[in-house]
N, C-alpha and C positions, 0 to 999 in steps of 0.2 A: 570119633573112632581113631583119628590120627593121634590125638593126645593120649588115648588109652594104649595104643600100640607103642608110642614113644615111652610111656611109663613101664610097660612090660619088658621091652627090649632095650632098656637104657644101657645095659652093659655092652651090648653089641653096637649101639649107635654112638656112644660117647667116644670121641677120638683119644681122650686122655683120662687118666685117673682123676676124678673131680676133687679128691682130697689130698693129692700129692702136691706139696709145696716145692717151688723152684725159685729160689731167691735170685737167680741170675736172669729171670724172665719177669721181673716185677713191672706191672703196669705197661705191658707191651700194647702197641696199637694193633688193630685188626690186620692180619696178614694171612698168607697162604698156610702157614703153620698153625696159627691160632685165629680162626675166622672171626671171632668176637673179642680178640685180645685176651689179656690176662688180668687177674685182680691184684690187689695190693700185696699179696704174698705169693704171687706167681702161679696161681692155679688157673687152668683153662676155663674161661667164662662159658663157652658153649657146652662143655661137658657138665658143668655145674647147672646150667640151664636145663639140660636134658634130665639130669637126676632130680632137679627141682620139680619136674612134672610128676614124677612118682610120689614125691612128698605131698604135693598139692592135692592130687587125686586120692591118695590114701587118706589124708585128713578129711577131705570132703565126703567121700563115700562112707567111711567108718563113722564119722560124726553124725551124718544124716541117718545112718542105719540105727544108731543108738537112740537118737531123738525120735525117729518115727516109730520104732517098736514100742518104746516106753509111752510116748504120747498117744499113739493109737490105742494101746491097751487101756490106759487110764481114761481117755476120752470115751471109749466104748462103755466101760464100766459106769462112768458118771452119767452118761446119757441113758443107758439102758435101765439101771436100777433106780436112779433118781434119789430122792430123799436125803438121808444123812450121807450116803456115799457120794452123791453129787455135790453136796455142800462141802465136804472135806476136800475133795479133789479140786473143785473149782476155787475154793479159798486159797489153796496152795498155789494154784495157777495165778490168782489175782495178786499174790505176794510177789511173784516173779515178773508179771507183765509190766509193771510200771518202769522197770529198768530196761533201757535200750539193750538189745542183744549184745552188741559189741562191748558195752560198759560192763554187763554181767560177765561176759567171757573174760574181760580184762581182770575183773575182781577175782574170779575163780582161778585164773592162770597165775595171778600174783600170789594167791594163797598156796596153790599146789606146786608152783615152780614151773620152770620151762620143761622142754622135752616133748616129743611127739605124742606120747601117751597122755600127758596132762593137757596138752592143747586139744586133743580129740575129746577128752572128757569134758573140758571146759566148754567147748563149742556145742557138744551134744546136750549138756545140761541146759545151756542158755537158750536153745531152740525148742525145748520140749513144750513150753506153754502154747506155742502156736498150733502144734499138732493136737494138743488136748482140746483147744477151742474148736478147731475145725471138726474133729471127730465127734465131739460131744454134740455139736449142732446137727451134724448129719444123722447121728444115732437117734436124737430126739425126733427128727422128722421121719426117719425110716420106720421106727417102732410103732408108729401110728397107722401104718398101712394094713390092709386086710390080710395079706399073706402072713404077717407076723401073728395076727390074731388066730388065723387058721392053724398055724404051727403050734401055738399054745394049746388050742383046742384038741389037737391030735396028741398032746402029751409030750411035745419036744422039750428037752431040757434047756435051761438058760444058755448053757455053753453051746449047744447045737444051734440055737437061734442066732447067737452072736457070731459064730464062726461061719455058718452056712447061709445066713440070710442078711444080717446087718453088715458085716464086713465086706462081702463081695459087692454090695450095692453102694458102699461108701468109698470104695478104693480109688475111683477115678479122680476125685479132687485131691486125694492124698498123694497120688502119683504126680500130679501137677505141682503140688506144694514141695514135694521132695526134689523134683527137678529144678525148680526155681531156687530152692534153698541151697543146692549144691554150689552154684556160682557165688552166692553170698558167703557161704562158709569158707570157700577157698579164698575169697577176698579178705575175710576176717582173719584167717590164718596168716595171710601175708601181712596184715596190719600188726598182728601180735609179734610176728618175727621182726618186722621193721622196728618195733618199739623195744626189742631185745628180750621179750618174755615169751617167745614162741619156741621155734626149733632151735636147739642149742648147737653152737659151733662144734665140729666143723660140718654139721649137717647142711645139705644143700636146700635152701628155701628161698623162693623168689623175693619175699619181703626183706629178708636179711641181705640179699644181694643188692636190692635197691638201696638199703641203708649203707652198705659198704661202698657203693659206687657214687652216691650223691656228692661226696666230698671232692670227687674228681670230675665233676660235670664239664668243666671248661677243658680239661686236658683229654679225658676219654669219656665222652658222654654215653657211649654204648654200654658201659658197665651198669648204668641205671636204666637206660632206655630199653635194653633187651629184656630183662626180667619184668619191667613195667609193661611192655608190649605183650609178654606172655600172660601176665595176670589179666590184662584187658581182653585178650583173645579167649581165654578159657571162661571168664565170666560171661562174655558176650555169647559164646557158643551155648552154654547151658541155659542162659536166659531165652535164646531163640528156640532151643529144644523144648523148654517148659512152655513157652507161648504156643508152639505148634501142637504140643500134647493137649493143652487146654482147648484149643480149637477142635482137635480131633475127637476128644472124649466128651465134649459138650455138644449134643445134637442141635441145640439152638443156634450154635455158631457156624454150623456147616453151611457152605455156600455163600458166606458173607465175606466182605473184604476185611 
């Protein structure tokens, strides 16, 4: 919640313009005027850190939305209809699955170029196979239940069965996957920005800030440590939320340690 509010009210919280250069304040140590110091071109580190929250959450939420919508749709179709539909969709998934997600995102980003839109697209495409696998497995299990057979006997259309019976009963594990993926996607965006193929300058991105600051670790370590701590905090937060949701949504885990 705190991270979300920080992203929404970044303009009001940031003490300075995060993109304004001040060559007379280059690499200043933390002080009353600049609580986290300034970067190599005189921009306030705290202000860029605050704006970086908006970038990280935007990339995370939009990427996971793209991946989950496409993945859940394809997984439902593959599991429900089976046959040639399942074969085509799952073979497409098998082509993408051997590549580690971050490697696939790097490849797509390198082809498309930098920028927040391309980073979101790259991360969204790279995480689709996981949702297809989970949703296909859930659909294969759910469609064998008696209430699905009863719905078919009553003349319900395939669309109604998938939307009213299959999807609601499969949504719990998808919510958990989405929450856990958020932290990983934000970490992946930071990695792409650190490597220089993510958010383009002068955009505020935590990974790029770590890259800019690591050259000055001895002189001003806060330049890298502050965005690094922010990345750690947001990934930890979403992982904890995802783990708690898994416990809450799975009746078998209730009341256990």
